Every structure is written in structure tokens, then in C-alpha cells.
C-alpha positions in Angstrom: 71.8 111.5 -81.7 71.8 109.7 -78.3 72.4 105.9 -78.2 69.4 103.7 -78.3 71.0 100.8 -76.4 73.5 100.3 -73.6 75.8 97.4 -72.7 75.6 96.2 -69.1 77.4 93.6 -67.0 75.1 90.9 -65.7 75.7 88.0 -63.3 73.8 85.2 -65.1 74.4 82.3 -62.7 76.8 81.1 -60.0 80.2 82.3 -61.2 78.8 83.1 -64.6 78.5 86.5 -66.2 78.3 88.3 -69.5 77.8 91.7 -71.1 74.3 92.2 -72.5 72.9 94.8 -74.7 69.6 96.4 -73.5 67.4 99.3 -74.5 68.4 102.7 -73.1 65.3 104.7 -72.0 64.8 108.2 -73.3 65.7 110.9 -70.9 63.3 113.7 -70.0 62.7 116.4 -67.5 65.2 116.2 -64.7 66.9 113.1 -66.0 70.5 112.8 -67.3 72.0 110.9 -70.1 75.5 109.9 -68.9 78.4 108.3 -70.7 80.5 106.0 -68.5 84.1 106.9 -67.9 85.1 104.2 -65.4 83.7 102.1 -62.6 85.2 100.2 -59.7 84.6 96.6 -58.5 83.6 96.5 -54.9 85.5 93.2 -54.5 84.0 91.8 -51.3 80.3 92.3 -52.0 80.3 91.9 -55.8 82.3 88.7 -55.6 79.7 87.3 -53.1 77.0 88.3 -55.5 78.9 86.7 -58.4 79.4 83.5 -56.4 75.7 83.3 -55.4 76.5 83.7 -51.7 73.8 86.2 -50.8 71.4 84.8 -48.1 67.8 84.5 -49.2 66.8 86.6 -46.2 68.9 89.5 -47.5 67.6 89.6 -51.1 65.6 92.7 -50.5 68.0 94.5 -48.3 70.9 93.8 -50.7 69.3 95.5 -53.7 71.4 98.4 -55.0 70.2 101.5 -56.8 69.4 100.8 -60.5 69.7 97.1 -60.0 67.9 95.0 -62.6 66.9 91.4 -62.2 66.9 89.6 -58.9 69.1 87.5 -56.7 70.5 85.0 -57.2 70.6 85.6 -61.0 70.3 87.0 -63.5 71.1 90.3 -61.8 72.8 93.6 -62.8 74.7 94.7 -59.8 77.3 97.3 -58.8 77.6 100.7 -57.3 80.9 102.5 -58.1 80.3 104.3 -61.4 81.6 107.5 -62.8 80.4 109.2 -66.0 80.2 112.4 -68.0 76.8 114.0 -68.4 76.0 114.4 -72.1 72.4 115.7 -71.9 70.1 117.0 -69.1 69.6 120.1 -67.0 72.0 122.9 -67.9 73.5 123.0 -64.3 74.9 119.4 -64.8 75.5 119.2 -68.5 79.2 118.6 -69.2 80.0 117.7 -65.6 81.6 114.5 -64.2 79.3 112.6 -61.8 79.4 109.7 -59.4 76.4 107.4 -59.4 75.6 104.3 -57.3 75.0 102.4 -60.6 75.9 98.9 -62.0 78.6 98.5 -64.6 77.2 99.9 -67.9 78.5 102.0 -70.7 75.6 104.5 -70.9 72.8 105.2 -68.4 69.8 107.4 -67.9 69.5 108.5 -64.2 67.5 111.1 -62.3 69.6 114.2 -61.6 69.1 113.7 -57.9 71.0 110.4 -58.1 74.1 111.9 -59.6 76.7 113.6 -57.4 79.1 116.0 -59.1 82.7 114.9 -58.6 84.8 117.7 -56.9 87.4 119.3 -59.1 90.2 118.1 -56.9 89.2 114.5 -57.4 90.0 112.9 -60.8 87.3 110.6 -62.3 89.7 107.7 -62.2 89.8 108.0 -58.3 86.2 108.9 -57.8 85.3 105.2 -58.2 86.5 104.8 -54.6 83.6 106.9 -53.3 81.4 104.0 -52.2 84.3 102.4 -50.4 85.2 105.7 -48.7 81.6 106.1 -47.6 81.7 102.6 -46.0 85.0 103.4 -44.2 83.6 106.8 -43.0 80.5 105.2 -41.6 82.5 102.4 -39.9 84.8 105.0 -38.3 81.7 106.7 -36.9 80.3 103.4 -35.6 83.7 102.8 -33.8 83.4 106.2 -32.0 87.2 106.7 -32.1 88.5 109.5 -29.9 91.7 111.4 -29.7 94.4 109.3 -28.0 92.8 105.9 -28.7 94.8 102.8 -29.7 93.2 101.5 -32.9 93.8 98.3 -34.8 92.4 97.5 -38.2 92.4 93.8 -39.3 92.3 93.4 -43.0 94.1 95.7 -45.5 91.6 95.6 -48.3 90.3 98.9 -49.7 87.9 99.6 -46.9 90.4 98.5 -44.2 93.1 100.8 -45.6 90.7 103.7 -45.9 89.5 103.1 -42.4 93.0 103.1 -41.0 93.8 106.2 -43.1 90.9 108.1 -41.6 91.5 106.9 -38.0 95.2 107.9 -38.2 94.2 111.5 -38.9 92.5 111.9 -35.6 94.8 113.6 -33.1 97.0 111.4 -30.9 95.5 108.2 -32.3 97.9 105.3 -32.7 96.7 103.1 -35.5 98.0 99.8 -36.7 96.8 97.8 -39.7 97.3 94.0 -39.8 97.1 91.7 -42.8 98.9 88.3 -43.4 99.4 89.4 -47.1 102.8 91.1 -47.2 102.0 92.3 -50.7 99.6 94.9 -49.2 102.3 96.6 -47.2 103.2 99.0 -50.1 99.6 100.3 -50.2 99.7 100.9 -46.5 103.1 102.6 -46.6 101.8 104.8 -49.4 99.2 106.1 -46.9 101.7 106.5 -44.1 100.3 103.6 -42.1 102.0 101.2 -39.8 101.6 97.7 -41.1 102.3 94.2 -39.9 101.6 90.7 -41.1 100.9 89.1 -37.7 98.8 90.3 -34.7 100.9 92.2 -32.2 101.1 91.5 -28.5 99.6 95.0 -27.8 95.9 95.5 -26.9 93.7 98.2 -28.3 90.8 100.4 -27.4 89.0 100.0 -30.7 89.5 97.1 -33.1 87.9 97.1 -36.6 87.6 93.8 -38.4 87.5 94.2 -42.2 89.3 91.1 -43.4 86.2 89.1 -44.6 87.7 86.0 -43.0 85.6 84.6 -40.1 88.8 83.6 -38.2 89.8 87.3 -38.1 86.9 88.2 -35.9 88.2 85.9 -33.1 91.6 87.6 -33.5 89.8 91.0 -33.1 88.3 89.9 -29.8 91.7 88.8 -28.6 93.3 92.1 -29.4 90.7 94.2 -27.6 91.6 95.6 -24.2 89.3 95.9 -21.1 86.0 97.5 -22.1 87.1 98.0 -25.6 84.9 98.1 -28.7 85.2 95.6 -31.6 83.5 96.7 -34.9 82.6 94.0 -37.4 82.8 95.5 -40.9 83.0 92.3 -42.8 80.0 90.7 -44.5 80.0 86.9 -44.9 76.9 86.2 -47.0 75.9 82.6 -46.2 79.2 81.7 -44.5 78.7 80.9 -40.8 80.9 82.4 -38.2 81.9 80.8 -34.9 83.3 83.0 -32.0 85.2 82.0 -28.8 82.9 83.9 -26.4 83.9 81.6 -23.6 87.3 83.2 -23.4 87.9 86.8 -22.4 84.8 88.3 -24.0 82.8 88.6 -20.8 85.7 89.2 -18.4 87.0 92.1 -20.5 83.4 93.5 -20.8 83.8 93.9 -24.6 81.4 95.5 -26.9 80.9 93.8 -30.3 79.0 95.9 -32.8 78.1 95.5 -36.4 78.7 98.2 -39.0 76.8 98.4 -42.3 76.6 101.3 -44.8 72.9 100.9 -45.5 72.1 103.3 -42.6 74.0 106.4 -41.5 75.7 105.8 -38.2 73.5 106.8 -35.3 76.1 109.4 -34.2 75.6 111.3 -37.4 72.1 110.3 -38.5 70.3 113.4 -37.1 72.4 115.8 -39.1 73.5 113.9 -42.2 71.5 112.3 -45.0 72.8 109.5 -47.2 73.6 112.0 -49.9 75.5 114.3 -47.6 77.5 111.3 -46.3 78.4 110.3 -49.9 79.3 113.9 -50.7 81.6 113.9 -47.7 83.2 110.7 -48.9 83.8 112.2 -52.4 85.5 115.2 -50.8 87.8 113.0 -48.8 89.1 111.5 -52.0 91.1 114.7 -52.7 94.3 112.9 -51.7 96.7 111.7 -54.4 98.0 108.9 -52.1 94.6 107.1 -52.5 95.5 106.2 -56.1 97.6 103.5 -54.6 94.4 101.6 -53.7 93.6 101.1 -57.4 95.9 98.3 -58.4 94.7 97.3 -61.8 92.5 98.3 -64.8 90.7 96.5 -67.6 88.5 97.3 -70.5 84.7 96.9 -69.9 84.6 94.1 -72.4 86.9 92.1 -70.2 84.8 92.4 -67.0 83.3 88.9 -67.1 86.8 87.4 -67.1 88.1 89.9 -64.5 85.3 89.0 -62.1 86.1 85.3 -62.5 89.7 86.0 -61.7 88.8 88.0 -58.6 86.5 85.2 -57.4 89.2 82.5 -57.8 92.0 84.6 -56.4 94.2 84.6 -59.5 93.8 88.5 -59.7 95.1 89.8 -56.3 93.7 93.3 -56.7 92.7 95.9 -54.1 90.3 97.9 -56.2 90.2 97.0 -59.9 89.1 99.8 -62.2 87.0 99.2 -65.4 87.5 101.7 -68.2 84.9 102.4 -70.9 
């Protein structure tokens, strides 16, 4: 007998959240009944949602698949969810799937929204798929070529994945910079060169993924003549000031935004959103990426976990929720 209700995580107000029970729709046709195995917290965006830092102008664009409620609150938000298919079409029954779905213990979703997790990727690591998709799209936006000098500012999950991907391009010299020395172990686990202070060197492509507005000014300073700076951070309502009166014009720099909502123009003609996400899932077949998951909690603890992520008392990279 399938469950009649599901428990879901809701942001109920600025820095307030709880777990609510809600009716679970009956599945039919090409829909799946999926039992959650684990989900991941996308720390940057989800904490901004939790803290009510989404600009009013972005309320529509920031909606995630299967979101319920509306910004600023109450809202059910999240997009890194892995589950086991209990009922549905024979081709998917019994499989493990990744879905861009909020944190919830059971869900009914269209089969088209569920991506089978490759056999080489454990469910516990598949929660990183949305982060890998962002990193992959950002790399494409940076147009990194063989032999480029690349710097990534910010060793969060996306920054580490971005440096991991860039470093695999032939002859690329890649450096990742973060003032938090505690992140060096995660970088070393991926074979990356890490430092806590900006170097004296200049770079052909600089990715900014720290989430700190001051970091973007550092990115401009590290860019060489006619280099490209890719802004991968999202600040919500926080204003950002840049020193464009310094070397920005003389060095003929390109400053470009990157956002995962659209496939990078370099790949858009041949890859759909689903194909990009499938590629991201396949890229997770690397045991070293387990080092980006630095904590785990039970689903019932998620309201407290989110509060600790927001106030900085839980210094996690990706925090996994188990069901």
C-alpha cells in the first residue's frame, strides 16, 4: 500500500523552517512513486532562500522544479534529491534516480523528470549532480582551452568541481584559491593546487565562485591582458561594487556572468538541459568526489542543519541528508 502522505522541508519565514506533512498525490500513467534515499543541500542558493535574500525581481526565475509555495515564504525549495523508484513504468521500477526536487521523504514525479543514476555512481554521491551541472556549464562559459592558465577563486563545492574539470584539459595549469585553509584537504583529494592567498601570477581565465563580493575585485586583479573573468557567484539582494577604474579597461578584460538556468551558448545547439544533467551524473563516477560531502544528518534534523549552515557554525562543503 503506497503512503498517503509525505514529509517535506519548508522555509516558513526568514531563517525559519520546519518539516510539514502533506498529501501525496496518487501516481498514474507515466508517473513514478519514489522513496527518498538522500538529498544534498546546495549551500549557496538554499541558504539565500532560507535567509530571505532572493530579490523580488527574481522570484519567477528562481523557481525550482516541484517547488511549492512562493518566495519569500512559505516555500518548499531544493534540487538535489536521489530516490528509489517503488512504482511506475516497468523500465524504471527498482532503479535509483536523481530528480531536481525539494527535500522530501516520498514523491510522485513524471518519469521524464527522473534521471537514472549510472551504476558507477553510488546514490550517496549522486546528490552532487546539480553542483556538477553548474560547474560544467560554468567551464563551458569560460571557454577554457588547452594550455590556458586558470584560477578558481572559492573552494566551495562548485569551485572545487570547476577546478577539477578544468585541470583535466590538456596542458591547463589550474590553481584554486580560498582563505579557508580547512578546504585544502578537499582540494588535495582531487589533486588540485591550493593556496590561501592570491598569487602574484596572472591568468587567462579566472572563475569567481566564492560568493563574497570582494572576491570579484580580486578576480579582476588576477586577470592578464585580454583575459576572461567568469562570475559564478550569486549574491541575492547583496550589492557588489567593482574597481573598474583600475586595470579593467587597460587590460581589455571580459567579465561574463554564468548561470545554470540556460545551457551555455557553446553547447546549446547540441545539448538539452536533460543531456547536460546526464553528462553531469556520468562525471560523478570518480571516488575522489566523495571528499566534497563533509557531513550527514537525518532528515528530521534538517531545520536545525539549515540554521547552522546559515550562521556559519556548520562549516560543511556539501551536507547530505539521509532518509
